[in-house]
C-alpha positions in Angstrom: 103.5 87.1 68.0 100.9 84.7 66.7 99.3 85.4 63.3 95.6 86.2 63.2 93.7 83.5 61.3 92.1 84.6 58.0 88.3 84.4 58.3 86.2 84.4 55.2 82.6 85.6 55.2 81.2 82.1 56.0 83.7 81.6 58.9 82.5 85.0 60.2 78.9 84.0 60.0 79.7 80.7 61.8 81.4 82.5 64.6 78.6 85.1 64.9 75.9 82.4 65.1 77.8 80.1 67.5 78.4 83.1 69.9 74.6 83.5 69.9 73.8 79.8 70.4 76.5 77.3 70.9 73.9 74.5 71.0 73.1 74.8 67.3 73.4 71.5 65.4 75.7 71.5 62.4 72.6 71.2 60.2 70.9 74.2 61.8 74.1 76.2 61.7 74.7 75.3 58.0 71.2 76.5 57.2 71.8 79.8 59.0 75.1 80.5 57.3 74.3 79.2 53.9 76.7 76.3 53.6 76.6 72.5 53.7 76.6 70.6 57.0 79.8 68.8 56.1 81.5 72.1 55.2 80.3 73.7 58.4 81.6 70.8 60.5 85.0 71.1 58.9 85.1 74.9 59.4 84.0 74.6 63.0 86.8 72.1 63.7 89.3 74.4 61.9 88.1 77.4 63.9 88.5 75.4 67.1 92.0 74.2 66.2 93.1 77.8 65.3 91.8 79.1 68.7 89.2 81.3 67.2 86.5 79.2 68.9 87.0 78.1 72.5 85.0 75.7 74.6 81.2 75.8 74.4 79.4 76.8 77.6 75.9 77.5 78.9 75.3 80.9 80.5 73.7 80.7 83.9 71.2 83.2 85.3 72.9 84.8 88.4 69.6 85.7 90.0 68.4 82.1 89.8 71.7 81.1 91.5 71.4 83.8 94.2 74.4 85.7 92.9 72.7 88.8 91.6 74.9 91.4 93.2 77.8 92.4 90.9 80.7 94.4 92.4 83.5 95.9 90.4 86.5 96.0 92.7 89.7 97.8 91.9 92.8 96.5 93.6 96.2 98.1 94.2 99.2 95.9 95.1 101.8 96.6 97.8 104.5 95.1 95.6 104.9 94.8 91.9 107.2 91.8 91.9 106.6 88.8 89.6 106.2 86.5 92.6 103.7 88.9 94.4 101.6 89.2 91.3 101.7 85.4 90.6 100.7 84.7 94.2 97.8 87.1 94.0 96.6 85.7 90.6 96.7 82.2 92.1 94.5 83.5 94.9 92.1 85.0 92.2 91.8 81.7 90.5 90.9 80.0 93.7 87.9 82.2 94.5 84.6 81.3 92.8 83.1 84.7 93.7 85.6 86.4 91.3 84.1 85.8 87.9 86.4 88.1 85.9 89.8 89.6 86.6 91.9 92.0 84.5 95.4 93.1 85.1 95.2 96.9 84.4 97.4 99.8 83.4 97.0 103.1 85.3 96.4 103.8 88.9 94.9 100.4 89.9 96.6 97.1 89.3 93.6 94.8 88.9 89.9 95.1 88.2 87.7 92.3 89.5 84.1 91.5 88.8 82.7 89.7 91.8 79.3 88.0 92.0 77.8 87.6 95.5 74.5 87.1 97.2 74.2 90.4 99.0 76.2 93.3 100.6 77.0 91.3 103.7 78.4 88.4 101.6 80.6 90.9 99.8 81.8 92.5 103.1 82.9 89.0 104.3 84.6 88.3 101.0 86.5 91.6 100.7 87.6 91.7 104.4 88.6 88.1 104.8 89.7 87.5 101.3 91.0 90.3 99.1 92.1 92.8 101.8 93.6 90.0 103.9 95.9 89.0 101.1 99.5 90.1 101.9 100.1 91.6 98.4 97.1 93.9 98.5 97.5 97.5 99.6 93.9 98.6 99.2 90.8 98.2 97.1 87.9 100.3 96.0 84.4 98.8 95.3 81.6 99.9 93.1 78.2 98.1 93.2 76.3 97.7 90.0 72.8 99.1 90.4 71.4 97.4 87.3 72.8 95.8 84.1 72.3 98.0 81.1 74.1 95.7 78.7 75.7 92.3 78.9 77.0 90.2 76.1 79.6 87.6 75.6 79.6 88.2 71.8 82.8 89.6 70.3 82.2 91.6 67.1 83.1 89.6 64.0 
């Protein structure tokens, strides 16, 4: 098991600020966290190397991209073999509509978050994609009515 890196208060402030705005310059970040730009640069590199910080991305507005319908889909597998799960997970990776996938404990095997244009788009996707997959026994879908909270920030 890998060891959790030790984060001092400055590291924690850096992580917090970069989760809010990854486009901050090192100078702006240094000002926000109360450290020198050179120190912040070194710390950011160390946080990246240790895996605390991953790649920087820009969040896109789903509505602007005509993908404003969010569906949470629970999937139950027909078989629990390593090969069946690997094949299904490969399928998951190949579908751009699936924006999140979790292997689950409990009654359902997977939980998917799917971003589609409308109900008809989802119907085509679920019928021709997920339910057509040979390892899928069944699925249950829940449509999000509105988003109450959304964040990509992990508490630090």
